[in-house]
C-alpha positions as protocol buffer text, in pm:
chain_id: "A"
residue {
  index: 1
  type: MET
  ca { x: -1980 y: 3535 z: -751 }
}
residue {
  index: 2
  type: LYS
  ca { x: -2001 y: 3458 z: -382 }
}
residue {
  index: 3
  type: ASN
  ca { x: -1767 y: 3204 z: -224 }
}
residue {
  index: 4
  type: ILE
  ca { x: -1985 y: 2949 z: -49 }
}
residue {
  index: 5
  type: VAL
  ca { x: -1858 y: 2696 z: 203 }
}
residue {
  index: 6
  type: ILE
  ca { x: -2091 y: 2428 z: 334 }
}
residue {
  index: 7
  type: ILE
  ca { x: -1993 y: 2237 z: 644 }
}
residue {
  index: 8
  type: SER
  ca { x: -2165 y: 1899 z: 646 }
}
residue {
  index: 9
  type: GLY
  ca { x: -2205 y: 1794 z: 1008 }
}
residue {
  index: 10
  type: HIS
  ca { x: -2367 y: 1457 z: 949 }
}
residue {
  index: 11
  type: PRO
  ca { x: -2171 y: 1194 z: 1146 }
}
residue {
  index: 12
  type: CYS
  ca { x: -2216 y: 927 z: 874 }
}
residue {
  index: 13
  type: LEU
  ca { x: -2333 y: 1089 z: 552 }
}
residue {
  index: 14
  type: LYS
  ca { x: -2315 y: 767 z: 348 }
}
residue {
  index: 15
  type: ASN
  ca { x: -2608 y: 634 z: 556 }
}
residue {
  index: 16
  type: SER
  ca { x: -2815 y: 950 z: 513 }
}
residue {
  index: 17
  type: VAL
  ca { x: -3102 y: 1005 z: 274 }
}
residue {
  index: 18
  type: ALA
  ca { x: -3216 y: 1358 z: 361 }
}
residue {
  index: 19
  type: ASN
  ca { x: -2885 y: 1533 z: 432 }
}
residue {
  index: 20
  type: LYS
  ca { x: -2711 y: 1357 z: 143 }
}
residue {
  index: 21
  type: THR
  ca { x: -2994 y: 1460 z: -92 }
}
residue {
  index: 22
  type: ILE
  ca { x: -2977 y: 1821 z: 28 }
}
residue {
  index: 23
  type: LEU
  ca { x: -2601 y: 1837 z: -29 }
}
residue {
  index: 24
  type: ASP
  ca { x: -2620 y: 1663 z: -369 }
}
residue {
  index: 25
  type: GLU
  ca { x: -2896 y: 1898 z: -481 }
}
residue {
  index: 26
  type: ILE
  ca { x: -2709 y: 2209 z: -366 }
}
residue {
  index: 27
  type: ALA
  ca { x: -2401 y: 2081 z: -552 }
}
residue {
  index: 28
  type: LYS
  ca { x: -2613 y: 2058 z: -871 }
}
residue {
  index: 29
  type: LEU
  ca { x: -2783 y: 2395 z: -826 }
}
residue {
  index: 30
  type: CYS
  ca { x: -2478 y: 2580 z: -694 }
}
residue {
  index: 31
  type: PRO
  ca { x: -2170 y: 2400 z: -833 }
}
residue {
  index: 32
  type: GLN
  ca { x: -1928 y: 2667 z: -713 }
}
residue {
  index: 33
  type: ALA
  ca { x: -2007 y: 2582 z: -349 }
}
residue {
  index: 34
  type: GLU
  ca { x: -1734 y: 2399 z: -159 }
}
residue {
  index: 35
  type: ILE
  ca { x: -1885 y: 2118 z: 47 }
}
residue {
  index: 36
  type: ARG
  ca { x: -1669 y: 2003 z: 338 }
}
residue {
  index: 37
  type: LYS
  ca { x: -1793 y: 1666 z: 465 }
}
residue {
  index: 38
  type: LEU
  ca { x: -1657 y: 1643 z: 816 }
}
residue {
  index: 39
  type: ASP
  ca { x: -1724 y: 1269 z: 849 }
}
residue {
  index: 40
  type: GLU
  ca { x: -1512 y: 1197 z: 540 }
}
residue {
  index: 41
  type: LEU
  ca { x: -1239 y: 1453 z: 606 }
}
residue {
  index: 42
  type: TYR
  ca { x: -1204 y: 1367 z: 974 }
}
residue {
  index: 43
  type: PRO
  ca { x: -1336 y: 1018 z: 1053 }
}
residue {
  index: 44
  type: ASP
  ca { x: -1117 y: 1026 z: 1365 }
}
residue {
  index: 45
  type: TYR
  ca { x: -1264 y: 1367 z: 1467 }
}
residue {
  index: 46
  type: LYS
  ca { x: -913 y: 1520 z: 1462 }
}
residue {
  index: 47
  type: PHE
  ca { x: -966 y: 1839 z: 1269 }
}
residue {
  index: 48
  type: ASP
  ca { x: -702 y: 2023 z: 1071 }
}
residue {
  index: 49
  type: VAL
  ca { x: -793 y: 2350 z: 1241 }
}
residue {
  index: 50
  type: LYS
  ca { x: -580 y: 2570 z: 1015 }
}
residue {
  index: 51
  type: ALA
  ca { x: -726 y: 2414 z: 697 }
}
residue {
  index: 52
  type: GLU
  ca { x: -1080 y: 2460 z: 828 }
}
residue {
  index: 53
  type: GLN
  ca { x: -1012 y: 2818 z: 927 }
}
residue {
  index: 54
  type: ALA
  ca { x: -863 y: 2888 z: 583 }
}
residue {
  index: 55
  type: ALA
  ca { x: -1176 y: 2748 z: 415 }
}
residue {
  index: 56
  type: LEU
  ca { x: -1399 y: 2967 z: 630 }
}
residue {
  index: 57
  type: GLU
  ca { x: -1183 y: 3276 z: 580 }
}
residue {
  index: 58
  type: LYS
  ca { x: -1227 y: 3265 z: 203 }
}
residue {
  index: 59
  type: ALA
  ca { x: -1605 y: 3222 z: 230 }
}
residue {
  index: 60
  type: ASP
  ca { x: -1861 y: 3495 z: 184 }
}
residue {
  index: 61
  type: VAL
  ca { x: -2141 y: 3255 z: 283 }
}
residue {
  index: 62
  type: ILE
  ca { x: -2105 y: 2979 z: 543 }
}
residue {
  index: 63
  type: ILE
  ca { x: -2370 y: 2709 z: 569 }
}
residue {
  index: 64
  type: PHE
  ca { x: -2396 y: 2437 z: 832 }
}
residue {
  index: 65
  type: GLN
  ca { x: -2593 y: 2136 z: 703 }
}
residue {
  index: 66
  type: TYR
  ca { x: -2673 y: 1866 z: 957 }
}
residue {
  index: 67
  type: PRO
  ca { x: -2936 y: 1641 z: 1111 }
}
residue {
  index: 68
  type: THR
  ca { x: -3079 y: 1749 z: 1444 }
}
residue {
  index: 69
  type: HIS
  ca { x: -2945 y: 1529 z: 1722 }
}
residue {
  index: 70
  type: TRP
  ca { x: -3098 y: 1568 z: 2066 }
}
residue {
  index: 71
  type: TYR
  ca { x: -3231 y: 1916 z: 1981 }
}
residue {
  index: 72
  type: SER
  ca { x: -2893 y: 2043 z: 1866 }
}
residue {
  index: 73
  type: VAL
  ca { x: -2607 y: 1984 z: 1625 }
}
residue {
  index: 74
  type: PRO
  ca { x: -2445 y: 1638 z: 1607 }
}
residue {
  index: 75
  type: GLY
  ca { x: -2132 y: 1574 z: 1812 }
}
residue {
  index: 76
  type: ILE
  ca { x: -1895 y: 1605 z: 1514 }
}
residue {
  index: 77
  type: LEU
  ca { x: -2027 y: 1953 z: 1434 }
}
residue {
  index: 78
  type: LYS
  ca { x: -2021 y: 2060 z: 1800 }
}
residue {
  index: 79
  type: LEU
  ca { x: -1656 y: 1949 z: 1825 }
}
residue {
  index: 80
  type: TYR
  ca { x: -1583 y: 2132 z: 1499 }
}
residue {
  index: 81
  type: ILE
  ca { x: -1723 y: 2452 z: 1650 }
}
residue {
  index: 82
  type: ASP
  ca { x: -1526 y: 2394 z: 1972 }
}
residue {
  index: 83
  type: LYS
  ca { x: -1194 y: 2336 z: 1793 }
}
residue {
  index: 84
  type: VAL
  ca { x: -1211 y: 2555 z: 1482 }
}
residue {
  index: 85
  type: MET
  ca { x: -1380 y: 2864 z: 1627 }
}
residue {
  index: 86
  type: GLU
  ca { x: -1086 y: 2961 z: 1844 }
}
residue {
  index: 87
  type: HIS
  ca { x: -1077 y: 3264 z: 2070 }
}
residue {
  index: 88
  type: GLY
  ca { x: -868 y: 3528 z: 1901 }
}
residue {
  index: 89
  type: TRP
  ca { x: -963 y: 3397 z: 1558 }
}
residue {
  index: 90
  type: ALA
  ca { x: -1343 y: 3362 z: 1548 }
}
residue {
  index: 91
  type: TYR
  ca { x: -1432 y: 3577 z: 1848 }
}
residue {
  index: 92
  type: GLY
  ca { x: -1281 y: 3795 z: 2116 }
}
residue {
  index: 93
  type: SER
  ca { x: -1127 y: 4139 z: 2083 }
}
residue {
  index: 94
  type: LYS
  ca { x: -894 y: 4019 z: 1804 }
}
residue {
  index: 95
  type: GLY
  ca { x: -1117 y: 3743 z: 1667 }
}
residue {
  index: 96
  type: THR
  ca { x: -1271 y: 3894 z: 1360 }
}
residue {
  index: 97
  type: ALA
  ca { x: -1204 y: 3631 z: 1089 }
}
residue {
  index: 98
  type: LEU
  ca { x: -1575 y: 3560 z: 1040 }
}
residue {
  index: 99
  type: LYS
  ca { x: -1714 y: 3908 z: 1095 }
}
residue {
  index: 100
  type: GLY
  ca { x: -1975 y: 4010 z: 840 }
}
residue {
  index: 101
  type: LYS
  ca { x: -1990 y: 3676 z: 660 }
}
residue {
  index: 102
  type: SER
  ca { x: -2339 y: 3546 z: 587 }
}
residue {
  index: 103
  type: PHE
  ca { x: -2438 y: 3240 z: 789 }
}
residue {
  index: 104
  type: ILE
  ca { x: -2715 y: 2992 z: 713 }
}
residue {
  index: 105
  type: ALA
  ca { x: -2808 y: 2694 z: 928 }
}
residue {
  index: 106
  type: SER
  ca { x: -2988 y: 2404 z: 763 }
}
residue {
  index: 107
  type: THR
  ca { x: -3109 y: 2100 z: 949 }
}
residue {
  index: 108
  type: THR
  ca { x: -3331 y: 1800 z: 912 }
}
residue {
  index: 109
  type: VAL
  ca { x: -3558 y: 1699 z: 1197 }
}
residue {
  index: 110
  type: GLY
  ca { x: -3681 y: 1343 z: 1247 }
}
residue {
  index: 111
  type: ALA
  ca { x: -4010 y: 1410 z: 1425 }
}
residue {
  index: 112
  type: PRO
  ca { x: -4317 y: 1565 z: 1261 }
}
residue {
  index: 113
  type: GLU
  ca { x: -4358 y: 1940 z: 1307 }
}
residue {
  index: 114
  type: ASN
  ca { x: -4685 y: 1906 z: 1502 }
}
residue {
  index: 115
  type: LEU
  ca { x: -4483 y: 1761 z: 1791 }
}
residue {
  index: 116
  type: TYR
  ca { x: -4287 y: 2088 z: 1810 }
}
residue {
  index: 117
  type: SER
  ca { x: -4520 y: 2321 z: 1996 }
}
residue {
  index: 118
  type: ALA
  ca { x: -4595 y: 2424 z: 2354 }
}
residue {
  index: 119
  type: GLU
  ca { x: -4864 y: 2156 z: 2360 }
}
residue {
  index: 120
  type: GLY
  ca { x: -4665 y: 1894 z: 2166 }
}
residue {
  index: 121
  type: ALA
  ca { x: -4421 y: 1631 z: 2286 }
}
residue {
  index: 122
  type: MET
  ca { x: -4119 y: 1861 z: 2242 }
}
residue {
  index: 123
  type: LYS
  ca { x: -4279 y: 2155 z: 2433 }
}
residue {
  index: 124
  type: HIS
  ca { x: -4113 y: 2409 z: 2200 }
}
residue {
  index: 125
  type: LYS
  ca { x: -4116 y: 2510 z: 1834 }
}
residue {
  index: 126
  type: VAL
  ca { x: -3825 y: 2381 z: 1625 }
}
residue {
  index: 127
  type: ASP
  ca { x: -3655 y: 2719 z: 1592 }
}
residue {
  index: 128
  type: GLU
  ca { x: -3653 y: 2769 z: 1970 }
}
residue {
  index: 129
  type: PHE
  ca { x: -3395 y: 2492 z: 2001 }
}
residue {
  index: 130
  type: TYR
  ca { x: -3145 y: 2689 z: 1793 }
}
residue {
  index: 131
  type: PHE
  ca { x: -3088 y: 2990 z: 2015 }
}
residue {
  index: 132
  type: GLY
  ca { x: -2739 y: 2859 z: 2095 }
}
residue {
  index: 133
  type: LEU
  ca { x: -2645 y: 2841 z: 1728 }
}
residue {
  index: 134
  type: GLN
  ca { x: -2777 y: 3191 z: 1668 }
}
residue {
  index: 135
  type: GLN
  ca { x: -2579 y: 3318 z: 1967 }
}
residue {
  index: 136
  type: TYR
  ca { x: -2265 y: 3141 z: 1840 }
}
residue {
  index: 137
  type: ALA
  ca { x: -2310 y: 3325 z: 1509 }
}
residue {
  index: 138
  type: ALA
  ca { x: -2357 y: 3658 z: 1687 }
}
residue {
  index: 139
  type: LEU
  ca { x: -2049 y: 3608 z: 1904 }
}
residue {
  index: 140
  type: CYS
  ca { x: -1841 y: 3538 z: 1594 }
}
residue {
  index: 141
  type: GLY
  ca { x: -1980 y: 3841 z: 1411 }
}
residue {
  index: 142
  type: LEU
  ca { x: -2155 y: 3626 z: 1152 }
}
residue {
  index: 143
  type: ASP
  ca { x: -2463 y: 3770 z: 987 }
}
residue {
  index: 144
  type: PHE
  ca { x: -2724 y: 3502 z: 1067 }
}
residue {
  index: 145
  type: LYS
  ca { x: -2954 y: 3493 z: 766 }
}
residue {
  index: 146
  type: LYS
  ca { x: -3188 y: 3202 z: 823 }
}
residue {
  index: 147
  type: LEU
  ca { x: -3251 y: 2865 z: 981 }
}
residue {
  index: 148
  type: PHE
  ca { x: -3385 y: 2617 z: 726 }
}
residue {
  index: 149
  type: TYR
  ca { x: -3543 y: 2302 z: 860 }
}
residue {
  index: 150
  type: THR
  ca { x: -3774 y: 2029 z: 745 }
}
residue {
  index: 151
  type: CYS
  ca { x: -3950 y: 1796 z: 986 }
}
residue {
  index: 152
  type: ALA
  ca { x: -4048 y: 1431 z: 950 }
}
residue {
  index: 153
  type: MET
  ca { x: -3719 y: 1351 z: 778 }
}
residue {
  index: 154
  type: MET
  ca { x: -3651 y: 1022 z: 958 }
}
residue {
  index: 155
  type: TYR
  ca { x: -3541 y: 738 z: 733 }
}
residue {
  index: 156
  type: VAL
  ca { x: -3519 y: 391 z: 886 }
}
residue {
  index: 157
  type: PRO
  ca { x: -3407 y: 111 z: 651 }
}
residue {
  index: 158
  type: GLY
  ca { x: -3657 y: -173 z: 645 }
}
residue {
  index: 159
  type: ILE
  ca { x: -3929 y: 40 z: 806 }
}
residue {
  index: 160
  type: THR
  ca { x: -3955 y: 348 z: 583 }
}
residue {
  index: 161
  type: THR
  ca { x: -4161 y: 257 z: 276 }
}
residue {
  index: 162
  type: ASP
  ca { x: -4052 y: 344 z: -78 }
}
residue {
  index: 163
  type: ALA
  ca { x: -4330 y: 603 z: -97 }
}
residue {
  index: 164
  type: GLN
  ca { x: -4216 y: 762 z: 231 }
}
residue {
  index: 165
  type: LYS
  ca { x: -3856 y: 766 z: 110 }
}
residue {
  index: 166
  type: ALA
  ca { x: -3962 y: 933 z: -216 }
}
residue {
  index: 167
  type: GLU
  ca { x: -4153 y: 1198 z: -19 }
}
residue {
  index: 168
  type: LEU
  ca { x: -3851 y: 1255 z: 205 }
}
residue {
  index: 169
  type: ILE
  ca { x: -3627 y: 1300 z: -100 }
}
residue {
  index: 170
  type: ASP
  ca { x: -3873 y: 1550 z: -250 }
}
residue {
  index: 171
  type: LYS
  ca { x: -3877 y: 1750 z: 75 }
}
residue {
  index: 172
  type: ALA
  ca { x: -3496 y: 1744 z: 89 }
}
residue {
  index: 173
  type: LYS
  ca { x: -3473 y: 1872 z: -270 }
}
residue {
  index: 174
  type: LYS
  ca { x: -3715 y: 2153 z: -185 }
}
residue {
  index: 175
  type: GLN
  ca { x: -3508 y: 2250 z: 118 }
}
residue {
  index: 176
  type: ALA
  ca { x: -3195 y: 2258 z: -99 }
}
residue {
  index: 177
  type: ALA
  ca { x: -3371 y: 2475 z: -359 }
}
residue {
  index: 178
  type: ASP
  ca { x: -3486 y: 2714 z: -85 }
}
residue {
  index: 179
  type: ILE
  ca { x: -3129 y: 2743 z: 45 }
}
residue {
  index: 180
  type: VAL
  ca { x: -2994 y: 2818 z: -302 }
}
residue {
  index: 181
  type: GLU
  ca { x: -3264 y: 3085 z: -352 }
}
residue {
  index: 182
  type: CYS
  ca { x: -3158 y: 3241 z: -21 }
}
residue {
  index: 183
  type: ILE
  ca { x: -2795 y: 3242 z: -134 }
}
residue {
  index: 184
  type: LYS
  ca { x: -2887 y: 3407 z: -465 }
}
residue {
  index: 185
  type: ALA
  ca { x: -3076 y: 3679 z: -277 }
}
residue {
  index: 186
  type: LEU
  ca { x: -2773 y: 3772 z: -65 }
}
């Protein structure tokens, strides 16, 4: 059985529909996975670096689950990477703690996918915005398996209809199922 650690990088998961659904569904489908909700563990953004490193060290599979913020990871997840992935531990000539571990990135994107193209409003495809995350994984010796993403996942209370919310939840459950299938195939 693989040890799976999921780092939830949503800055306020209790207000989420998509990311919360994805995490809840993975917890049902893959109950052995450890889900570390950064916003609950560290509401002050002061990470227990040694505890986070210990969680990652025991993992065979590391998953980052987060909403896309300004074409990247949210601030809490960026700070997590900055603080936890120390030189000499995660990378560098002596930094081999993560080497060979499987890495999966999973994100939700607010805008519809048709806006992510050379001709669309975003001028790039969704996956082109994640070069930095792929390079981070490479620098740390992680085996980058896949980027999972689903577009049009914006939920706005009072504006999103019940039907739209139900569709969003269905898409989130599908993304979770796809992630679990990927894990099983490793």
